[in-house]
N, C-alpha and C positions, 0 to 999 in steps of 0.2 A: 249304425244303428241304436237310435239310444238305448242306453242300458241301466238309465236309475232305480231301483229299488222302490220299492213301496206303490202307494198311489201313483205318486210322479209319474215312475220307472213305466207300470203299466197307460200309462195317457203316456208317454214317448213312442212305447213300442205300439200301439194303435195309431199313431197320428206316423207313424212310417220315420221318428224326429232321425236329426244326423248328429254325430258327438263330434266335434271338434276339439284336438289335441291343438292348444298352444304351448311353447317351448318358452323356458326363461332365458335369453340368452343377457341383458342383462339385471345389475340390481345398483341401488343410489341407497345408501343412507341420505337422506331428506335432512332431518333430525331424530332424535334420539328415536323417535315415534312414531316415523312415516318411513318407508320406502320405495323410492321410489322403482318398475319394475318396465325394464323392454321383453316386449312377448314378441313370439312370432305369431304371423297373422293368422296359421292353419286352415287356410281355403275357403276363411268365409269371409270376407269381402270379394272376393269370387262368385259365392251364393249369391251374397246379398244384389248384388248386379242384376237391378233390371226387375227387384223384387218391388211390387208397389208399395204395402206393407207391414216389413217383414217384421215378424215377434221373434226374441230372443228372450229365453230363459240360462241363467249362468247359476251357478250354483258350484263350492267349492270353498273354502278355506276365507273366512271375512278378508283378509290384508287383500289379498287374490282377487274375492271377486273384486270390490271396490276398485280395483286396477284397474278387472276386464271393463265395469261397467262405467268407467269413466270413456274405457277405450270407444266401444259401441258405439254412446253416446257421441261423441265429441270428434272421432274420426272416418267412421261410417255413418253418421247421421241417424242413427235409429231416435226417435223418439220415447222422450222416458216411460210415457205409458205405454208403449208397444216393445217393455221390458223388466223384464221379472229379474231379481238379483234378491240371490240367497246366500251368506253367506253361514257357513254348518257350525265351526271353529275358529279354536283360534291356532294356527299356525306358530309355533315356538322356537 
């Protein structure tokens, strides 16, 4: 179940949203300001399979948010309009 805080957390709890844990399985520095991450799927593809109009909400550090948003759009085929991605902080 969703464990966010504030009004976002209240909405997630109300909708009985699930949290998915992604594990970083590899990282590659492409440029000094760009890092490519490889992630486990966190069982998300299995959950989205067969869902006609999935909505995805991503919230974490900025770099990871970008990587997850790209994965959700390109690999899982979730339209940009059905996804909200928010980077709350910059990881060091």
